[in-house]
KEMAR-288755 format. One record per residue: z, x, y of N, C-alpha, C in turn. Coordinates in steps of 0.2 Angstrom, whole numbers. Layout:
! residues N
{site {Z X Y} {Z X Y} {Z X Y}}
...
This chain:
! residues 311
{site {-118 -44 -91} {-123 -39 -89} {-122 -33 -94}}
{site {-126 -31 -98} {-126 -25 -102} {-128 -19 -99}}
{site {-124 -14 -99} {-125 -7 -96} {-125 -2 -101}}
{site {-130 3 -100} {-131 9 -104} {-131 15 -99}}
{site {-126 19 -99} {-125 24 -95} {-124 31 -98}}
{site {-127 36 -96} {-126 43 -99} {-122 47 -95}}
{site {-119 52 -98} {-114 56 -94} {-114 63 -98}}
{site {-109 67 -95} {-108 74 -98} {-102 77 -95}}
{site {-98 80 -98} {-92 83 -96} {-86 82 -100}}
{site {-80 85 -99} {-74 84 -103} {-69 90 -102}}
{site {-64 90 -107} {-59 95 -106} {-56 96 -113}}
{site {-53 101 -115} {-50 103 -121} {-46 97 -124}}
{site {-46 96 -130} {-41 91 -133} {-38 93 -140}}
{site {-32 95 -140} {-29 97 -146} {-25 92 -150}}
{site {-24 92 -156} {-21 87 -160} {-13 88 -159}}
{site {-10 84 -155} {-3 84 -154} {0 78 -158}}
{site {7 78 -159} {10 73 -163} {8 66 -160}}
{site {8 65 -153} {7 59 -150} {0 57 -152}}
{site {-5 62 -151} {-12 60 -153} {-13 58 -160}}
{site {-9 61 -165} {-10 59 -172} {-7 52 -173}}
{site {-2 50 -169} {1 44 -170} {-4 38 -168}}
{site {-8 40 -162} {-13 35 -160} {-19 35 -165}}
{site {-21 41 -168} {-26 41 -172} {-24 37 -179}}
{site {-18 38 -181} {-16 34 -187} {-16 27 -186}}
{site {-15 25 -180} {-15 17 -178} {-22 14 -179}}
{site {-27 18 -179} {-34 16 -180} {-36 17 -188}}
{site {-32 22 -191} {-35 23 -198} {-31 19 -203}}
{site {-35 18 -209} {-32 14 -215} {-27 18 -218}}
{site {-27 25 -218} {-22 29 -222} {-19 34 -217}}
{site {-13 36 -218} {-10 41 -213} {-14 48 -214}}
{site {-16 50 -208} {-20 56 -208} {-16 62 -206}}
{site {-17 68 -208} {-13 74 -206} {-18 78 -201}}
{site {-14 82 -197} {-18 86 -191} {-24 90 -194}}
{site {-23 93 -200} {-28 97 -202} {-34 93 -205}}
{site {-33 86 -205} {-39 82 -208} {-43 80 -202}}
{site {-41 81 -196} {-45 78 -191} {-48 83 -186}}
{site {-53 82 -183} {-56 86 -177} {-56 82 -171}}
{site {-53 84 -166} {-53 80 -159} {-57 84 -154}}
{site {-60 79 -149} {-64 82 -144} {-63 77 -138}}
{site {-65 79 -132} {-64 74 -127} {-71 73 -124}}
{site {-73 68 -121} {-79 66 -117} {-78 63 -111}}
{site {-83 65 -106} {-83 62 -99} {-87 56 -100}}
{site {-85 50 -101} {-89 44 -103} {-93 42 -97}}
{site {-90 41 -91} {-94 39 -85} {-89 40 -79}}
{site {-93 40 -73} {-89 41 -67} {-91 36 -62}}
{site {-89 38 -56} {-90 33 -50} {-95 36 -45}}
{site {-99 41 -48} {-104 44 -44} {-111 40 -44}}
{site {-115 40 -39} {-121 37 -39} {-126 41 -44}}
{site {-129 38 -49} {-133 42 -54} {-140 41 -52}}
{site {-144 44 -57} {-151 44 -56} {-154 37 -56}}
{site {-151 32 -58} {-154 25 -58} {-151 22 -51}}
{site {-148 26 -47} {-145 23 -41} {-140 17 -42}}
{site {-136 19 -47} {-131 14 -49} {-124 18 -50}}
{site {-119 15 -49} {-112 18 -51} {-107 14 -53}}
{site {-102 16 -57} {-96 12 -58} {-91 12 -53}}
{site {-89 6 -50} {-84 6 -45} {-77 9 -48}}
{site {-73 12 -45} {-67 15 -47} {-63 10 -51}}
{site {-62 3 -49} {-59 -2 -52} {-62 -4 -59}}
{site {-69 -3 -59} {-72 -4 -65} {-70 1 -71}}
{site {-70 7 -69} {-67 12 -73} {-61 11 -76}}
{site {-56 9 -72} {-49 7 -74} {-50 1 -79}}
{site {-54 -4 -78} {-55 -9 -83} {-58 -7 -89}}
{site {-63 -2 -89} {-66 0 -95} {-61 5 -99}}
{site {-56 8 -96} {-52 13 -100} {-49 9 -106}}
{site {-46 4 -105} {-43 0 -111} {-48 -2 -116}}
{site {-54 -4 -114} {-59 -7 -118} {-62 -2 -123}}
{site {-62 4 -121} {-66 9 -125} {-61 12 -131}}
{site {-55 10 -130} {-50 13 -136} {-52 9 -142}}
{site {-54 13 -147} {-56 10 -154} {-63 10 -155}}
{site {-67 11 -150} {-74 11 -150} {-77 17 -154}}
{site {-83 16 -157} {-86 21 -161} {-91 26 -157}}
{site {-91 32 -159} {-96 37 -157} {-102 37 -161}}
{site {-108 35 -159} {-114 35 -163} {-120 39 -160}}
{site {-126 38 -162} {-132 42 -159} {-137 38 -156}}
{site {-139 39 -150} {-145 36 -147} {-144 28 -147}}
{site {-138 26 -146} {-137 18 -146} {-140 15 -152}}
{site {-140 18 -158} {-143 14 -164} {-137 11 -167}}
{site {-136 5 -166} {-130 1 -169} {-131 0 -176}}
{site {-129 6 -180} {-129 6 -187} {-122 9 -190}}
{site {-120 6 -195} {-114 9 -198} {-115 16 -200}}
{site {-121 18 -202} {-122 24 -205} {-122 30 -199}}
{site {-123 28 -193} {-122 32 -188} {-116 33 -185}}
{site {-111 30 -187} {-104 31 -184} {-101 38 -186}}
{site {-100 42 -181} {-98 48 -182} {-91 50 -179}}
{site {-88 46 -174} {-82 47 -171} {-79 41 -169}}
{site {-73 41 -166} {-70 35 -164} {-65 37 -158}}
{site {-65 33 -153} {-60 35 -147} {-53 32 -148}}
{site {-48 36 -147} {-42 34 -149} {-37 34 -142}}
{site {-40 37 -137} {-36 37 -131} {-41 38 -125}}
{site {-39 35 -119} {-43 36 -113} {-38 37 -107}}
{site {-41 39 -102} {-38 40 -95} {-43 41 -90}}
{site {-41 38 -84} {-45 39 -78} {-43 45 -74}}
{site {-47 50 -73} {-45 56 -70} {-47 56 -63}}
{site {-43 57 -58} {-44 57 -51} {-45 64 -48}}
{site {-51 65 -44} {-52 71 -41} {-54 69 -33}}
{site {-48 67 -30} {-50 65 -23} {-52 70 -18}}
{site {-52 76 -19} {-54 81 -15} {-62 82 -15}}
{site {-65 79 -20} {-72 79 -21} {-75 72 -20}}
{site {-79 72 -15} {-82 65 -12} {-89 64 -16}}
{site {-90 57 -17} {-96 55 -20} {-101 53 -15}}
{site {-107 52 -17} {-112 50 -12} {-110 44 -9}}
{site {-106 40 -12} {-104 34 -8} {-98 35 -3}}
{site {-96 41 -3} {-91 43 2} {-84 42 0}}
{site {-82 40 -6} {-75 40 -9} {-73 45 -13}}
{site {-67 46 -15} {-65 51 -20} {-68 50 -27}}
{site {-69 56 -30} {-72 56 -36} {-67 54 -42}}
{site {-69 50 -47} {-65 49 -52} {-69 48 -58}}
{site {-67 49 -64} {-71 48 -70} {-66 46 -76}}
{site {-70 43 -81} {-66 40 -87} {-67 45 -92}}
{site {-61 47 -95} {-61 53 -100} {-59 49 -106}}
{site {-63 50 -112} {-61 48 -118} {-59 53 -123}}
{site {-54 52 -127} {-52 57 -133} {-55 54 -139}}
{site {-59 58 -143} {-61 55 -149} {-59 59 -155}}
{site {-60 56 -161} {-58 60 -167} {-63 59 -172}}
{site {-64 64 -177} {-68 64 -182} {-64 67 -188}}
{site {-67 65 -194} {-64 67 -200} {-67 74 -202}}
{site {-63 79 -204} {-66 85 -206} {-68 85 -214}}
{site {-74 82 -214} {-77 81 -221} {-83 86 -221}}
{site {-86 87 -227} {-92 91 -228} {-98 89 -224}}
{site {-99 82 -224} {-104 79 -220} {-104 80 -213}}
{site {-97 81 -210} {-96 81 -203} {-97 89 -200}}
{site {-97 94 -205} {-97 101 -203} {-102 102 -198}}
{site {-108 100 -199} {-114 102 -195} {-113 99 -188}}
{site {-111 93 -187} {-110 89 -181} {-104 93 -177}}
{site {-99 95 -180} {-93 98 -177} {-96 105 -174}}
{site {-100 109 -178} {-103 115 -176} {-107 114 -170}}
{site {-111 109 -170} {-115 107 -164} {-112 105 -158}}
{site {-106 102 -159} {-102 100 -153} {-99 107 -151}}
{site {-96 111 -155} {-93 117 -153} {-98 122 -150}}
{site {-104 122 -152} {-109 126 -150} {-113 123 -143}}
{site {-111 118 -141} {-114 115 -135} {-121 112 -136}}
{site {-123 110 -142} {-129 107 -144} {-128 100 -143}}
{site {-123 97 -146} {-122 90 -145} {-117 89 -139}}
{site {-119 88 -133} {-115 88 -127} {-116 82 -123}}
{site {-122 80 -121} {-123 74 -117} {-121 67 -121}}
{site {-117 63 -117} {-116 56 -120} {-118 51 -116}}
{site {-118 45 -119} {-120 39 -115} {-115 33 -117}}
{site {-114 29 -113} {-109 23 -114} {-113 17 -114}}
{site {-111 12 -119} {-114 5 -119} {-108 1 -117}}
{site {-109 -3 -112} {-104 -8 -110} {-107 -13 -106}}
{site {-102 -18 -104} {-105 -24 -100} {-101 -25 -94}}
{site {-104 -26 -88} {-101 -27 -82} {-102 -34 -79}}
{site {-99 -37 -75} {-100 -44 -72} {-105 -44 -67}}
{site {-105 -39 -62} {-109 -39 -56} {-112 -33 -55}}
{site {-118 -33 -52} {-121 -27 -49} {-122 -28 -42}}
{site {-118 -25 -38} {-117 -27 -31} {-121 -22 -26}}
{site {-125 -25 -22} {-129 -21 -17} {-124 -17 -12}}
{site {-125 -11 -11} {-120 -7 -7} {-122 -8 0}}
{site {-128 -11 2} {-129 -12 9} {-127 -19 11}}
{site {-128 -24 8} {-126 -31 10} {-121 -34 6}}
{site {-119 -32 0} {-114 -35 -4} {-117 -40 -9}}
{site {-123 -42 -9} {-126 -47 -13} {-127 -44 -20}}
{site {-127 -49 -25} {-128 -47 -32} {-136 -46 -33}}
{site {-137 -40 -35} {-144 -37 -35} {-148 -41 -41}}
{site {-144 -43 -46} {-147 -46 -52} {-150 -53 -50}}
{site {-147 -56 -45} {-149 -63 -44} {-155 -63 -38}}
{site {-157 -57 -36} {-162 -56 -31} {-160 -60 -24}}
{site {-153 -59 -22} {-151 -62 -16} {-152 -58 -10}}
{site {-155 -52 -11} {-157 -48 -5} {-163 -44 -6}}
{site {-166 -42 -1} {-172 -38 -2} {-172 -31 -2}}
{site {-166 -28 -3} {-164 -21 -3} {-166 -18 -10}}
{site {-169 -12 -10} {-171 -9 -16} {-167 -3 -17}}
{site {-164 -2 -23} {-160 4 -25} {-164 11 -23}}
{site {-161 15 -20} {-164 22 -19} {-166 22 -12}}
{site {-167 16 -8} {-170 16 -2} {-164 17 3}}
{site {-165 20 9} {-160 21 14} {-161 16 20}}
{site {-156 12 22} {-157 7 27} {-152 8 33}}
{site {-154 10 39} {-150 12 44} {-145 17 42}}
{site {-148 22 39} {-144 28 37} {-139 27 31}}
{site {-140 21 27} {-135 19 22} {-139 19 15}}
{site {-137 23 10} {-141 23 4} {-140 16 0}}
{site {-145 13 -3} {-144 7 -7} {-143 9 -14}}
{site {-138 7 -17} {-137 8 -24} {-133 2 -27}}
{site {-133 1 -33} {-129 -4 -36} {-122 -2 -38}}
{site {-117 -6 -36} {-110 -5 -38} {-109 -9 -44}}
{site {-108 -6 -50} {-106 -10 -56} {-99 -12 -56}}
{site {-98 -18 -55} {-91 -21 -54} {-89 -26 -59}}
{site {-82 -26 -61} {-80 -31 -66} {-81 -29 -73}}
{site {-76 -25 -76} {-77 -23 -83} {-77 -29 -88}}
{site {-83 -30 -92} {-83 -35 -96} {-81 -33 -103}}
{site {-85 -28 -106} {-83 -26 -113} {-86 -19 -114}}
{site {-84 -15 -119} {-86 -9 -120} {-88 -9 -128}}
{site {-94 -6 -129} {-97 -6 -136} {-96 0 -140}}
{site {-99 6 -137} {-99 12 -140} {-100 18 -135}}
{site {-100 24 -138} {-103 29 -134} {-107 33 -139}}
{site {-113 36 -136} {-118 39 -140} {-119 46 -138}}
{site {-121 50 -143} {-124 57 -141} {-131 56 -139}}
{site {-134 58 -134} {-140 57 -131} {-143 64 -129}}
{site {-150 64 -128} {-153 70 -126} {-153 71 -118}}
{site {-155 65 -114} {-155 65 -107} {-151 60 -104}}
{site {-146 62 -100} {-141 57 -98} {-143 55 -91}}
{site {-141 49 -89} {-143 46 -82} {-137 49 -77}}
{site {-131 49 -80} {-126 52 -76} {-125 60 -78}}
{site {-127 64 -73} {-128 71 -75} {-121 75 -77}}
{site {-116 72 -75} {-109 75 -76} {-106 73 -82}}
{site {-109 69 -87} {-105 66 -92} {-107 69 -99}}
{site {-102 69 -103} {-103 72 -110} {-97 76 -113}}
{site {-99 80 -118} {-93 85 -121} {-94 92 -117}}
{site {-89 94 -115} {-89 101 -112} {-85 106 -116}}
{site {-80 104 -119} {-76 108 -123} {-73 104 -129}}
{site {-72 107 -135} {-69 104 -140} {-64 109 -144}}
{site {-59 106 -146} {-54 110 -149} {-52 107 -156}}
{site {-53 111 -161} {-52 109 -168} {-44 108 -170}}
{site {-40 112 -167} {-33 111 -168} {-29 115 -162}}
{site {-23 113 -162} {-19 117 -156} {-17 123 -158}}
{site {-15 128 -154} {-12 134 -155} {-5 134 -152}}
{site {-1 137 -156} {6 137 -154} {7 142 -148}}
{site {3 148 -148} {3 153 -143} {-3 156 -142}}
{site {-4 160 -136} {-10 164 -135} {-11 170 -140}}
{site {-5 172 -143} {-6 177 -148} {-9 175 -154}}
{site {-7 168 -156} {-10 165 -162} {-18 164 -161}}
{site {-20 162 -155} {-27 162 -153} {-30 168 -154}}
{site {-27 174 -151} {-30 180 -151} {-31 183 -158}}
{site {-26 181 -162} {-26 183 -169} {-33 181 -173}}
{site {-35 175 -171} {-41 172 -174} {-47 174 -170}}
{site {-46 176 -164} {-52 178 -160} {-51 185 -157}}
{site {-53 190 -161} {-52 197 -159} {-54 199 -152}}
{site {-59 195 -150} {-62 197 -143} {-57 195 -137}}
{site {-52 190 -139} {-47 188 -134} {-41 193 -134}}
{site {-41 197 -139} {-35 202 -140} {-34 207 -134}}
{site {-40 210 -132} {-40 215 -127} {-38 212 -120}}
{site {-41 206 -119} {-40 202 -113} {-32 200 -113}}
{site {-30 198 -118} {-23 196 -118} {-18 202 -117}}
{site {-20 208 -120} {-16 214 -119} {-16 216 -111}}
{site {-21 215 -108} {-22 217 -101} {-18 212 -97}}
{site {-18 205 -99} {-14 200 -95} {-7 202 -96}}
{site {-5 204 -102} {2 205 -103} {5 211 -99}}
{site {1 216 -98} {2 222 -94} {3 220 -87}}
{site {-2 216 -84} {-2 214 -77} {4 209 -76}}
{site {6 205 -81} {12 201 -81} {18 205 -80}}
{site {19 210 -83} {25 215 -83} {25 218 -76}}
{site {20 220 -73} {20 223 -66} {22 217 -61}}
{site {19 211 -62} {20 206 -58} {27 204 -58}}
{site {30 203 -64} {38 202 -64} {42 207 -61}}
{site {40 213 -62} {44 219 -58} {44 218 -51}}
{site {38 217 -48} {37 216 -41} {41 210 -38}}
{site {40 205 -42} {44 199 -40} {52 200 -40}}
{site {54 203 -45} {61 205 -45} {63 209 -39}}
{site {59 214 -37} {61 219 -32} {61 215 -25}}
{site {56 210 -25} {55 206 -19} {61 202 -18}}
{site {64 199 -23} {70 194 -23} {76 198 -21}}
{site {77 204 -23} {82 209 -22} {82 210 -14}}
{site {76 212 -12} {76 214 -5} {77 208 0}}
{site {75 202 -2} {77 196 2} {84 195 2}}
{site {88 196 -4} {95 195 -4} {98 200 0}}
{site {96 206 0} {99 211 4} {98 210 12}}
{site {92 208 14} {91 206 21} {95 200 23}}
{site {96 195 18} {99 189 20} {107 191 21}}
{site {110 195 18} {116 197 19} {117 201 26}}
{site {112 205 27} {112 209 34} {111 204 40}}
{site {107 199 38} {106 194 44} {112 190 46}}
{site {117 190 42} {123 186 43} {121 178 44}}
{site {118 175 39} {116 168 39} {122 164 36}}
{site {127 167 34} {133 163 32} {132 161 24}}
{site {128 165 21} {127 164 14} {129 170 10}}
{site {133 168 5} {135 174 1} {130 176 -4}}
{site {132 181 -8} {127 185 -12} {124 180 -18}}
{site {129 176 -21} {127 172 -27} {123 166 -24}}
{site {124 164 -18} {120 158 -16} {113 161 -14}}
{site {112 167 -11} {106 169 -10} {102 171 -16}}
{site {105 173 -21} {102 175 -28} {99 168 -31}}
{site {103 163 -31} {101 156 -33} {95 153 -30}}
{site {96 154 -23} {90 152 -19} {84 155 -20}}
{site {84 162 -20} {78 166 -21} {74 164 -28}}
{site {78 163 -33} {76 162 -40} {71 156 -40}}
{site {72 151 -35} {68 145 -35} {62 145 -30}}
{site {61 151 -27} {55 152 -22} {49 155 -25}}
{site {43 153 -22} {37 156 -24} {36 163 -20}}
{site {31 167 -22} {30 173 -19} {29 172 -11}}
{site {25 167 -10} {23 166 -3} {30 164 1}}
{site {34 160 -2} {40 158 2} {45 164 2}}
{site {45 169 -3} {49 175 -2} {47 179 3}}
{site {40 180 4} {38 185 9} {40 182 16}}
{site {39 175 17} {41 172 23} {48 173 25}}
{site {52 172 20} {60 173 21} {61 180 22}}
{site {58 185 19} {59 192 20} {58 194 27}}
{site {52 191 30} {50 193 37} {56 190 41}}
{site {58 184 40} {63 180 45} {69 184 44}}
{site {72 185 38} {78 189 38} {78 196 41}}
{site {72 199 40} {71 206 42} {72 206 50}}
{site {69 201 53} {69 201 61} {76 200 63}}
{site {80 195 59} {87 194 61} {91 200 60}}
{site {90 203 55} {94 209 53} {93 215 58}}
{site {87 216 61} {85 221 66} {89 219 72}}
{site {89 212 74} {93 210 80} {100 212 80}}
{site {103 211 74} {110 212 73} {112 220 72}}
{site {107 223 69} {109 231 68} {103 235 71}}
{site {102 235 77} {96 239 80} {96 246 78}}
{site {91 249 77} {90 256 75} {91 261 81}}
{site {96 266 81} {97 270 87} {94 277 85}}
{site {91 280 90} {88 287 88} {93 292 90}}
{site {93 298 87} {98 303 88} {97 307 94}}
{site {90 307 96} {88 311 102} {86 306 108}}
{site {88 307 114} {86 303 119} {82 306 124}}
{site {77 303 127} {72 305 131} {71 301 137}}
{site {67 304 142} {65 300 147} {70 299 153}}
{site {71 293 156} {75 292 161} {83 293 160}}
{site {85 291 154} {92 292 152} {94 299 152}}
{site {89 303 149} {91 310 149} {91 313 156}}
{site {87 311 160} {87 314 167} {93 312 171}}
{site {95 306 170} {102 304 173} {108 308 171}}
{site {108 310 164} {113 314 162} {113 321 165}}
{site {107 324 166} {106 330 169} {109 330 176}}
{site {107 324 180} {110 324 187} {118 324 187}}
{site {121 320 182} {128 320 182} {131 327 180}}
{site {127 331 177} {130 338 175} {129 343 181}}
{site {125 341 186} {123 346 192} {130 347 196}}
{site {135 343 196} {141 344 200} {145 350 197}}
{site {144 351 191} {148 357 188} {144 363 187}}
{site {138 363 190} {134 369 190} {135 374 196}}
{site {136 381 195} {137 385 200} {131 389 201}}
């Protein structure tokens, strides 16, 4: 069963040494980092789409390996002239905290693609960077189209359920199961899976934020502010650790100074605050504060004792 599904989404992809090795495994000649442009795409996911179909999570796992080496084209026009990119790596990304309409944890197939930095590719790279070429679609084959209501194969007409209808509170959709083959991914205009496509692309990696800011002046001011806040944060954290060590010694927990210092270095701010409160209570119990002036009943008793010596 041939499937064409559209999608949108992705994450930054920089050219690392590992990536370059995977790219060169597909190339006829050894390419250098500056010769390639990489980007990532959200190929497909397990959410119920506009066609009331979805890829089962195990199908995504099966498609992951099949998409490696496949071409990126336009509008599913299978022509050598339209080949613009090639997938060199894939992974299934799990987001269990997000539930699909089917009720299970969300996951999606992420593909990493590369292009050559040629004169003819400049416009496409600019369109990807500018968010013009964003939505993508996958062409692949699956073995079964399973009814979510009764489990029958919808292609064979084994049940009377219709996709998109609700039966006894249960949505009918087709679960695409059994990865058969992967053909290509295409840039398209309107995707069936709203979440798939290119979100962000990175032409090359940056060794540091300062290097990034040097090429993008708009980031320099924000970076300077972040550095100032980082200095203040490190100072606060250092003082908090010192206070925990001091209270730990006063609390008499049987830990020496070096042990407490080593322990606090591994704790988060939240953990340090909790330890500060606990050690503080223990220290107060061991060394309660005493006032220099006494009032109330105790002072009255003292006055009564002195009455015997008054004339």
